N, C-alpha and C positions, 0 to 999 in steps of 0.2 A: 659544623660545630653547633652545639646546643645554644638556643637563644638565651637561656638564662644562666649559663655557666659563667662564673666570675672570672675576670682576667687576672685578678690578684691571687698570688699563691702564698701569701703570708700566713703564718700560723695563727696570728690574731684574727684575720678575716675568716679563716677556716673554722676556728673555734666558735666565733659568733654565728657563722652560717650554720654550724652544727646545732648551736643552741636554739636558733629559730626553728630549724627542721625538727629537732628533738622534742621541742615543747608543744608541737601541734601536728597531729596526724592530718588535720584538715589542710594545713599549709603544704605538707608534702604531697598530698593528693592533688591539690590545685596546681602545684608546680608541675607534677607529672602530666596532668591534663593539658596545661598550657603548652608544655614542651611538645606533646604529641600533636596538638592542633597546629602549632606554629610550624612544626616539621612538615605536616601535610600541606599547609599553606605554601611553604617554600617549594615543595615538590610540584605544586599546582601553579607556581609562578605568580602567586598573589603578592600584593604589596604589604610587607611587614614593617614598613618604616615607622609607623606610629607605635607598634609593639616594641620595636627595637629601642626607641627613645625611652619608653617606660622601663625597659630592661635595665638600663643604666641606673634609674632611680631605684628599682627593685634591688639591684646589687648593693647600692649604697645603704639602703634601709636594712638589708640583711646583715651587712657588715656591722652596722650599728646595733644590731639585735632588737630592732623595733618590730616586735611580733605583730601587734595590731595593725600597724601601718603596712607591713608586708602583706598581710592577709587582705587588707582593703585594696591594695594596689593589684594583687593577684585577681581579685574579683573584677576589677576594672579591665584588666588584660583579658580575662575570660569573656567578659561581655563584648569587648571589641572583636575577639576571635569567634564570637557567636556560639560559645559553649552552651550545652544544654544541661 
């Protein structure tokens, strides 16, 4: 499963998630990048525990539609994952 996929399936959270994604192409790209790197880390057997903790916060912020906070947290996740 994807590290940043939300567990909640409610229409409300889906709508807010769409708003965050729809309002910023940069957020979408960062999410794709983080997903790809996390998937590779998982395949390589690397420890994703810190990233998974942040994933929960990311999901909450996304549900709440907090675009700036989502982007800042994605930047932190990408830094942890060593994205270039």
